[in-house]
N, C-alpha and C positions, 0 to 999 in steps of 0.2 A: 481548429476547434471553432466551427461557425457559430456555436451557441454563445461563445464568450465575446465580450466587447472588443472592438478593433483596438489593437495595441495592447492586448492583455499581457500581464506578467505571469510567468509560470516558474515553479520551483520543483525540481525532481530531487528527492532525497534517496540516496542509494544509486547515484548516477554512474558509479564505477562498475556496477554489475551488468550482466548481459541484458536483462530487461530494462533496467534503469537507463542504461546508455541508449537503448532503442527508443525509449520514451523521450529522452532529451533530444536525440537526433530528429525525431518527428516534430517536436515542438519548435526547435530552432529553425527548421525549414518551413514552418507554417507562416505564410505571408501576413497573417493577421496577428501574429505574436510579436509584441514589442520587445520582450526580453525573456529569455529562458535561462535559468540558473541551475547548474548541477552541483549538488552537495554530496560529499562522501567523507570518509575519514582522511583522505589524502587531498581534499579540495582546499581552496583558500576562500573563506575560512573553513577549517576542518569541522566535520560533524561526526561524532562517535555516539552511536545509539545508547551505549551503556554509561555515558557521561553527560548528565543533564546540563552541566555548565557549558559544554560545547554546543549543545542544541540551542540554549538560550542565546549564546554569543552569535551563532549563525543567524538566528532569527533577527537579532538586533542589527547585524550587518546588512542583511537583505532589506529590511524595512518594508513598509507597505506602499501601495496595496499589493497583495498576492491574489490573483484571480484564479489560479489553478495550482493546487498543491498535490503532487503525486509522491506517495511514500512507497518506493519500489524496493523495499528491503525484505530480508527474510533469510532464514537458514534452516536446512533440514538435518544436516550432519554437523554437529558441534563438538569441537575438541576430540574428534575421532569417534564420537558416539552417534550412531545412526538411529533410525526409528526402532522402538522396542516392538518385538513381535509377540511378547507375552508379558503378563502382569508381573511375573517374578523377575523381569529384567528392569523394572522401574527403579530409577536412581534419583533420589531427591535433588542432588546437585545438577544433574542433567535436566530435570524438570524445571528447576529454578532458572537455569541458563536459557532454556527454550522460551520461558515466559519473558525473560529480560530482552531477548532479541526479537521475538515475534509478537509480543503484546505490549510490554511496558515501554520499550523504545519508541515504537510508532505512536503510542498514546502521548508520550512526552513531546514528540515532534508536534502533534496536534495541539497540545497545551500551549506551546510557545508560538506556533504559526497561526493558529485560529484567530488571534486578535488582529492579524494583518489582513484578513479577508475584508473586502469592502462592505460597509454597512448597507449600501444600496446596490442593486444590480446583481446579476448572476455570478456565482463563484462556485468552485468545485474543490473538494478535498477528498482524495481517494487513497486507499491503502491496499496493498496486495495481500489477500487472504489465500485460502485454499479450499477446495471442495471437501477435503477431509476434515475441515473445521466445522462442517455442518453436522450438528447432532442428529437432525432428522434424516439425513442421507446416509448415516453410518450403518452399513449393513455387514461390514467385514471385521470390525474391531482392530486391535493393534494400534501401533503408532501413538501411544498414549500421550507423550509429552507434546509432540508436534500438533496433534489434534486439539488437545486442551488449550494450547497457547493460541492457535488460530481461532478457536471458538471464543476465547477471551478477547482477542482483538475485535471480532465481530461485535461483541457486547459493548466493549469500550467505545467503538465508533458509533454504534446505534445510540448509546446513552448520550454521547457528546452531541449528536445531531439534534436531540430533543432540547438540549440547552442552547446550542448555537443558533437555532432558528428564531429564538426570541430576540436576538440582536442583529441577526443576518437572515432575514426572512427568505431571501432568494438563494441562500447557500445550499449546496447539495453535498452531503457527505455519503460516501459509499465505500464498501469493501468489495474487492474484485477477485474473481477466480479466473486466472489467466489461461486455464487449460494446461496441457503438457507442453512445455516450452523447451526448446533445445538450448539448455544452459548447463553450467557446471552443477547447479543445485539438483537438477533432475537426472543427470547422466548416470549415476549409479543405480537408479531405480526404475527407469522407464522401459528397459529391455528393448523389445522390437516394436513397441507401440509407436505410432506416428506422432511426430512432435511439430508444433508450430515454430517457425523461426522467431527470434525475439522481435524483429521488425514487424512481422505479420501479427504477432500477439499484441504489440503496442498499438498498432493501427486499429485493431478490433476493439481493444479496451477503450481507447480514446473515442471511438465511434459510439460505444456503449454509453460512456459518460455524456457525450454530446446529446444523446437521446433521452436522458433522464430529466425529470421535472422536480421542482422543490417538494412535491408530495412524495417523491421516491426517496427523499433524504433519510439516511439511516439504514438503507437496504443493503442487501448482499446480492451481487449480480455476477453472472459468468461472462465470458468473452463474446458470447452471442447475444447478450442483452437480456437473458432470462433471469428472473428473480429466483434465488435459491432458498431452500428452507433453512431455518436456523438449526 
């Protein structure tokens, strides 16, 4: 990450997943990175997205400063329930669970880790979103719960960016669309479509983050660095 200061500290939440592990590997091998910490439900300390106490405890254990925060979490199929193809399949429990994992959890991570961003100097806080979370790009319908949860994540991150820039003027918050990545999350749905390896996707996303400016904070970007519509 050439845009971050020499010896920067990075935290990857969701480091046990395919893309999260690739992010962590990339950061650990960056000669400019002073420390890269991976957090997940089985890490030490553990972090469980649906348990705010574990998020707060993990943030306290990590301490500051954190120059780069990557929230590489997300789930498409939850408790055996995949994306809904029609409105009559909408289940309130599934909808609530999607929000808990894909919107509320990452927002709580930001709540507890944003205070660890340095007051001065460049810092980055990014979360994985999805192209289907774009309302403007939705031309096919379906996938109600997942779409809505990722759209909510985009809004939460955008709103937080407006607040955080008052105390951290050089901080950049962004949500990211990683493309189709060869992970367990996408396996049941990608068919024969080409997919990026987790390593390739992580490299492209970090390159995208490297190229952003504070004026881009609060935006939604794909793995090629393009701004996406809300």
